[in-house]
Structure formats: structure tokens, C-alpha cells
C-alpha positions as protocol buffer text, in pm:
chain_id: "A"
residue {
  index: 1
  type: UNK
  ca { x: 9650 y: 28655 z: 20210 }
}
residue {
  index: 2
  type: UNK
  ca { x: 9348 y: 28640 z: 20443 }
}
residue {
  index: 3
  type: UNK
  ca { x: 9114 y: 28766 z: 20171 }
}
residue {
  index: 4
  type: UNK
  ca { x: 9248 y: 28518 z: 19915 }
}
residue {
  index: 5
  type: UNK
  ca { x: 9199 y: 28231 z: 20163 }
}
residue {
  index: 6
  type: UNK
  ca { x: 8839 y: 28341 z: 20220 }
}
residue {
  index: 7
  type: UNK
  ca { x: 8776 y: 28349 z: 19844 }
}
residue {
  index: 8
  type: UNK
  ca { x: 8918 y: 27997 z: 19802 }
}
residue {
  index: 9
  type: UNK
  ca { x: 8707 y: 27858 z: 20089 }
}
residue {
  index: 10
  type: UNK
  ca { x: 8397 y: 28024 z: 19950 }
}
residue {
  index: 11
  type: UNK
  ca { x: 8457 y: 27888 z: 19599 }
}
residue {
  index: 12
  type: UNK
  ca { x: 8521 y: 27534 z: 19721 }
}
residue {
  index: 13
  type: UNK
  ca { x: 8248 y: 27504 z: 19986 }
}
residue {
  index: 14
  type: UNK
  ca { x: 7965 y: 27744 z: 19911 }
}
residue {
  index: 15
  type: UNK
  ca { x: 7935 y: 27779 z: 19534 }
}
residue {
  index: 16
  type: UNK
  ca { x: 7695 y: 27515 z: 19405 }
}
residue {
  index: 17
  type: UNK
  ca { x: 7833 y: 27309 z: 19118 }
}
residue {
  index: 18
  type: UNK
  ca { x: 7514 y: 27127 z: 19016 }
}
residue {
  index: 19
  type: UNK
  ca { x: 7647 y: 26779 z: 19089 }
}
residue {
  index: 20
  type: UNK
  ca { x: 7518 y: 26551 z: 19362 }
}
residue {
  index: 21
  type: UNK
  ca { x: 7715 y: 26626 z: 19679 }
}
residue {
  index: 22
  type: UNK
  ca { x: 7870 y: 26370 z: 19907 }
}
residue {
  index: 23
  type: UNK
  ca { x: 7768 y: 26387 z: 20276 }
}
residue {
  index: 24
  type: UNK
  ca { x: 8105 y: 26532 z: 20382 }
}
residue {
  index: 25
  type: UNK
  ca { x: 8076 y: 26815 z: 20132 }
}
residue {
  index: 26
  type: UNK
  ca { x: 7717 y: 26884 z: 20241 }
}
residue {
  index: 27
  type: UNK
  ca { x: 7827 y: 26911 z: 20605 }
}
residue {
  index: 28
  type: UNK
  ca { x: 8116 y: 27139 z: 20513 }
}
residue {
  index: 29
  type: UNK
  ca { x: 7880 y: 27361 z: 20314 }
}
residue {
  index: 30
  type: UNK
  ca { x: 7638 y: 27375 z: 20608 }
}
residue {
  index: 31
  type: UNK
  ca { x: 7930 y: 27468 z: 20837 }
}
residue {
  index: 32
  type: UNK
  ca { x: 8038 y: 27740 z: 20594 }
}
residue {
  index: 33
  type: UNK
  ca { x: 7683 y: 27875 z: 20588 }
}
residue {
  index: 34
  type: UNK
  ca { x: 7673 y: 27890 z: 20968 }
}
residue {
  index: 35
  type: UNK
  ca { x: 8011 y: 28066 z: 20979 }
}
residue {
  index: 36
  type: UNK
  ca { x: 7883 y: 28320 z: 20727 }
}
residue {
  index: 37
  type: UNK
  ca { x: 7583 y: 28393 z: 20948 }
}
residue {
  index: 38
  type: UNK
  ca { x: 7774 y: 28415 z: 21277 }
}
residue {
  index: 39
  type: UNK
  ca { x: 8092 y: 28604 z: 21184 }
}
residue {
  index: 40
  type: UNK
  ca { x: 8078 y: 28975 z: 21102 }
}
residue {
  index: 41
  type: UNK
  ca { x: 8318 y: 28929 z: 20807 }
}
residue {
  index: 42
  type: UNK
  ca { x: 8194 y: 28588 z: 20699 }
}
residue {
  index: 43
  type: UNK
  ca { x: 8384 y: 28376 z: 20452 }
}
residue {
  index: 44
  type: UNK
  ca { x: 8301 y: 28549 z: 20126 }
}
residue {
  index: 45
  type: UNK
  ca { x: 8457 y: 28883 z: 20047 }
}
residue {
  index: 46
  type: UNK
  ca { x: 8258 y: 29106 z: 19815 }
}
residue {
  index: 47
  type: UNK
  ca { x: 8510 y: 29229 z: 19558 }
}
residue {
  index: 48
  type: UNK
  ca { x: 8270 y: 29467 z: 19382 }
}
residue {
  index: 49
  type: UNK
  ca { x: 8303 y: 29843 z: 19436 }
}
residue {
  index: 50
  type: UNK
  ca { x: 8124 y: 29962 z: 19750 }
}
residue {
  index: 51
  type: UNK
  ca { x: 7863 y: 30169 z: 19562 }
}
residue {
  index: 52
  type: UNK
  ca { x: 7765 y: 29873 z: 19342 }
}
residue {
  index: 53
  type: UNK
  ca { x: 7748 y: 29630 z: 19636 }
}
residue {
  index: 54
  type: UNK
  ca { x: 7536 y: 29869 z: 19845 }
}
residue {
  index: 55
  type: UNK
  ca { x: 7278 y: 29916 z: 19569 }
}
residue {
  index: 56
  type: UNK
  ca { x: 7205 y: 29542 z: 19535 }
}
residue {
  index: 57
  type: UNK
  ca { x: 6966 y: 29378 z: 19788 }
}
residue {
  index: 58
  type: UNK
  ca { x: 7099 y: 29076 z: 19977 }
}
residue {
  index: 59
  type: UNK
  ca { x: 6889 y: 28758 z: 19985 }
}
residue {
  index: 60
  type: UNK
  ca { x: 6797 y: 28617 z: 20326 }
}
residue {
  index: 61
  type: UNK
  ca { x: 6896 y: 28260 z: 20406 }
}
residue {
  index: 62
  type: UNK
  ca { x: 6641 y: 27995 z: 20326 }
}
residue {
  index: 63
  type: UNK
  ca { x: 6315 y: 28173 z: 20253 }
}
residue {
  index: 64
  type: UNK
  ca { x: 6387 y: 28367 z: 19933 }
}
residue {
  index: 65
  type: UNK
  ca { x: 6289 y: 28708 z: 20074 }
}
residue {
  index: 66
  type: UNK
  ca { x: 6535 y: 28994 z: 20060 }
}
residue {
  index: 67
  type: UNK
  ca { x: 6710 y: 29109 z: 20374 }
}
residue {
  index: 68
  type: UNK
  ca { x: 6686 y: 29471 z: 20491 }
}
residue {
  index: 69
  type: UNK
  ca { x: 6978 y: 29704 z: 20414 }
}
residue {
  index: 70
  type: UNK
  ca { x: 7281 y: 29688 z: 20644 }
}
residue {
  index: 71
  type: UNK
  ca { x: 7180 y: 30016 z: 20813 }
}
residue {
  index: 72
  type: UNK
  ca { x: 6879 y: 29846 z: 20972 }
}
residue {
  index: 73
  type: UNK
  ca { x: 7034 y: 29503 z: 21031 }
}
residue {
  index: 74
  type: UNK
  ca { x: 6821 y: 29263 z: 21235 }
}
residue {
  index: 75
  type: UNK
  ca { x: 6946 y: 29154 z: 21575 }
}
residue {
  index: 76
  type: UNK
  ca { x: 7186 y: 28862 z: 21579 }
}
residue {
  index: 77
  type: UNK
  ca { x: 7008 y: 28532 z: 21594 }
}
residue {
  index: 78
  type: UNK
  ca { x: 7089 y: 28169 z: 21649 }
}
residue {
  index: 79
  type: UNK
  ca { x: 7099 y: 27952 z: 21336 }
}
residue {
  index: 80
  type: UNK
  ca { x: 6758 y: 27800 z: 21257 }
}
residue {
  index: 81
  type: UNK
  ca { x: 6722 y: 27496 z: 21030 }
}
residue {
  index: 82
  type: UNK
  ca { x: 6420 y: 27307 z: 20901 }
}
residue {
  index: 83
  type: UNK
  ca { x: 6506 y: 26944 z: 20828 }
}
residue {
  index: 84
  type: UNK
  ca { x: 6278 y: 26827 z: 20548 }
}
residue {
  index: 85
  type: UNK
  ca { x: 6249 y: 26496 z: 20360 }
}
residue {
  index: 86
  type: UNK
  ca { x: 6036 y: 26604 z: 20063 }
}
residue {
  index: 87
  type: UNK
  ca { x: 5710 y: 26455 z: 20187 }
}
residue {
  index: 88
  type: UNK
  ca { x: 5501 y: 26691 z: 20402 }
}
residue {
  index: 89
  type: UNK
  ca { x: 5505 y: 27015 z: 20205 }
}
residue {
  index: 90
  type: UNK
  ca { x: 5199 y: 27156 z: 20383 }
}
residue {
  index: 91
  type: UNK
  ca { x: 5358 y: 27137 z: 20729 }
}
residue {
  index: 92
  type: UNK
  ca { x: 5686 y: 27276 z: 20594 }
}
residue {
  index: 93
  type: UNK
  ca { x: 5499 y: 27572 z: 20443 }
}
residue {
  index: 94
  type: UNK
  ca { x: 5324 y: 27640 z: 20777 }
}
residue {
  index: 95
  type: UNK
  ca { x: 5658 y: 27627 z: 20964 }
}
residue {
  index: 96
  type: UNK
  ca { x: 5815 y: 27864 z: 20710 }
}
residue {
  index: 97
  type: UNK
  ca { x: 5517 y: 28100 z: 20745 }
}
residue {
  index: 98
  type: UNK
  ca { x: 5542 y: 28099 z: 21126 }
}
residue {
  index: 99
  type: UNK
  ca { x: 5918 y: 28168 z: 21121 }
}
residue {
  index: 100
  type: UNK
  ca { x: 5889 y: 28437 z: 20854 }
}
residue {
  index: 101
  type: UNK
  ca { x: 5607 y: 28602 z: 21050 }
}
residue {
  index: 102
  type: UNK
  ca { x: 5844 y: 28631 z: 21347 }
}
residue {
  index: 103
  type: UNK
  ca { x: 6121 y: 28775 z: 21123 }
}
residue {
  index: 104
  type: UNK
  ca { x: 6338 y: 28469 z: 21186 }
}
residue {
  index: 105
  type: UNK
  ca { x: 6588 y: 28382 z: 20915 }
}
residue {
  index: 106
  type: UNK
  ca { x: 6606 y: 28008 z: 20854 }
}
residue {
  index: 107
  type: UNK
  ca { x: 6747 y: 27753 z: 20616 }
}
residue {
  index: 108
  type: UNK
  ca { x: 6570 y: 27444 z: 20481 }
}
residue {
  index: 109
  type: UNK
  ca { x: 6790 y: 27134 z: 20470 }
}
residue {
  index: 110
  type: UNK
  ca { x: 6664 y: 26858 z: 20242 }
}
residue {
  index: 111
  type: UNK
  ca { x: 6765 y: 26524 z: 20396 }
}
residue {
  index: 112
  type: UNK
  ca { x: 6585 y: 26305 z: 20144 }
}
residue {
  index: 113
  type: UNK
  ca { x: 6908 y: 26141 z: 20025 }
}
residue {
  index: 114
  type: UNK
  ca { x: 7104 y: 26175 z: 20350 }
}
residue {
  index: 115
  type: UNK
  ca { x: 7011 y: 25884 z: 20578 }
}
residue {
  index: 116
  type: UNK
  ca { x: 7274 y: 25974 z: 20841 }
}
residue {
  index: 117
  type: UNK
  ca { x: 7148 y: 26331 z: 20881 }
}
residue {
  index: 118
  type: UNK
  ca { x: 6784 y: 26220 z: 20886 }
}
residue {
  index: 119
  type: UNK
  ca { x: 6866 y: 25956 z: 21149 }
}
residue {
  index: 120
  type: UNK
  ca { x: 7052 y: 26210 z: 21363 }
}
residue {
  index: 121
  type: UNK
  ca { x: 6771 y: 26467 z: 21363 }
}
residue {
  index: 122
  type: UNK
  ca { x: 6491 y: 26217 z: 21426 }
}
residue {
  index: 123
  type: UNK
  ca { x: 6684 y: 26046 z: 21706 }
}
residue {
  index: 124
  type: UNK
  ca { x: 6786 y: 26372 z: 21872 }
}
residue {
  index: 125
  type: UNK
  ca { x: 6437 y: 26520 z: 21844 }
}
residue {
  index: 126
  type: UNK
  ca { x: 6280 y: 26190 z: 21959 }
}
residue {
  index: 127
  type: UNK
  ca { x: 6024 y: 26193 z: 21681 }
}
residue {
  index: 128
  type: UNK
  ca { x: 5999 y: 26017 z: 21348 }
}
residue {
  index: 129
  type: UNK
  ca { x: 5801 y: 26267 z: 21141 }
}
residue {
  index: 130
  type: UNK
  ca { x: 5975 y: 26540 z: 20942 }
}
residue {
  index: 131
  type: UNK
  ca { x: 5991 y: 26841 z: 20909 }
}
residue {
  index: 132
  type: UNK
  ca { x: 6180 y: 26908 z: 21231 }
}
residue {
  index: 133
  type: UNK
  ca { x: 6304 y: 27251 z: 21340 }
}
residue {
  index: 134
  type: UNK
  ca { x: 6649 y: 27285 z: 21498 }
}
residue {
  index: 135
  type: UNK
  ca { x: 6748 y: 27607 z: 21676 }
}
residue {
  index: 136
  type: UNK
  ca { x: 7114 y: 27659 z: 21768 }
}
residue {
  index: 137
  type: UNK
  ca { x: 7182 y: 27286 z: 21731 }
}
residue {
  index: 138
  type: UNK
  ca { x: 6899 y: 27181 z: 21963 }
}
residue {
  index: 139
  type: UNK
  ca { x: 6600 y: 27010 z: 21800 }
}
residue {
  index: 140
  type: UNK
  ca { x: 6271 y: 27180 z: 21885 }
}
residue {
  index: 141
  type: UNK
  ca { x: 6032 y: 26941 z: 21713 }
}
residue {
  index: 142
  type: UNK
  ca { x: 5766 y: 26986 z: 21449 }
}
residue {
  index: 143
  type: UNK
  ca { x: 5493 y: 27240 z: 21385 }
}
residue {
  index: 144
  type: UNK
  ca { x: 5306 y: 27171 z: 21711 }
}
residue {
  index: 145
  type: UNK
  ca { x: 5611 y: 27225 z: 21931 }
}
residue {
  index: 146
  type: UNK
  ca { x: 5716 y: 27532 z: 21734 }
}
residue {
  index: 147
  type: UNK
  ca { x: 5367 y: 27682 z: 21770 }
}
residue {
  index: 148
  type: UNK
  ca { x: 5374 y: 27623 z: 22148 }
}
residue {
  index: 149
  type: UNK
  ca { x: 5716 y: 27791 z: 22174 }
}
residue {
  index: 150
  type: UNK
  ca { x: 5584 y: 28086 z: 21975 }
}
residue {
  index: 151
  type: UNK
  ca { x: 5271 y: 28124 z: 22189 }
}
residue {
  index: 152
  type: UNK
  ca { x: 5472 y: 28113 z: 22512 }
}
residue {
  index: 153
  type: UNK
  ca { x: 5733 y: 28363 z: 22386 }
}
residue {
  index: 154
  type: UNK
  ca { x: 6007 y: 28102 z: 22422 }
}
residue {
  index: 155
  type: UNK
  ca { x: 6072 y: 28090 z: 22044 }
}
residue {
  index: 156
  type: UNK
  ca { x: 6187 y: 28451 z: 22032 }
}
residue {
  index: 157
  type: UNK
  ca { x: 6400 y: 28396 z: 22342 }
}
residue {
  index: 158
  type: UNK
  ca { x: 6572 y: 28089 z: 22195 }
}
residue {
  index: 159
  type: UNK
  ca { x: 6639 y: 28250 z: 21859 }
}
residue {
  index: 160
  type: UNK
  ca { x: 6734 y: 28606 z: 21961 }
}
residue {
  index: 161
  type: UNK
  ca { x: 6831 y: 28553 z: 22325 }
}
residue {
  index: 162
  type: UNK
  ca { x: 6575 y: 28805 z: 22454 }
}
residue {
  index: 163
  type: UNK
  ca { x: 6208 y: 28793 z: 22541 }
}
residue {
  index: 164
  type: UNK
  ca { x: 5957 y: 28996 z: 22344 }
}
residue {
  index: 165
  type: UNK
  ca { x: 5911 y: 29339 z: 22491 }
}
residue {
  index: 166
  type: UNK
  ca { x: 6246 y: 29354 z: 22670 }
}
């Protein structure tokens, strides 16, 4: 019963259908993505045989790289999102490069057509320019603020809960 419920939730919330999503559906899909990252079981159940599932690499969230095998799983991390409005691709690329260089898994959220989400992130972050990085629900800011956090070691602490070298 539990497995069937997980399959239904996955099919309804996570599988992309190619149509333009309503804001409620987008928020539910984002919530499902966060649940998948935080829970050990996640929502989706892999119904393939174990040998077949183990031989296929898993994609990381957001950046298109493949994740390492389960045997060398990275430490648990807080969810990291880049809110992007389709304008400043250069800054977005630099943010993605910085996060990838620190082995931080992230997800890019395009808020071009979502005025409510864009308004929330710019108001909460107290800045008007996107892209804005949000770590564990708390807006960090743009590239400058993210770079400062990285240089001070605070970025690693906020994402993984530990300081570098401890």
C-alpha cells in the first residue's frame, strides 16, 4: 500500500507532462523534490531489479552532472535553490560553477512566469536583481554574497552543517 501511494504521488507531482504548470502544481513539485532529497526512501520507488538499478548512474539535482554511486554518498546537505528569471545567464553560470566547485547539489528554479515566487524571493532577500540563492529556505543573495560566504567558510557550514576541516 505504501509503495503504491509513493508511485501515485511521484506520477502526479514529479513526472513532467510538457504542459504549462499552474503555480500550485509548481509548488507541489518543488515540495516533492525537497522530500526526495531529504528522506532516505524518497517518494519514488525504483521498481527495476536491483542489479539493473545499480548499474545506471543517477543524475544530480539541477546541474546535469551524475551523482557518485550510493557507496560513496555525499554528506547530507540542506536544499539549495537558484531563483532565476531568464535574464542574467552569465551570473547564473558563475553561481552554478561556484556551487559545483564546492560539490553542492542545487536546483535552478525559473521564476520568469511566476510573479508570486519572484516577489517572495526578492522581498525576502531584500534585493531586486536575480539570480538569488536560497539555502535551507533562507535567501543568501546573489553572486557577491555567495562568494563572500564561500571565502569565509560559512557556505559549507550552512549547506552541510559543518565547517571545512572539521
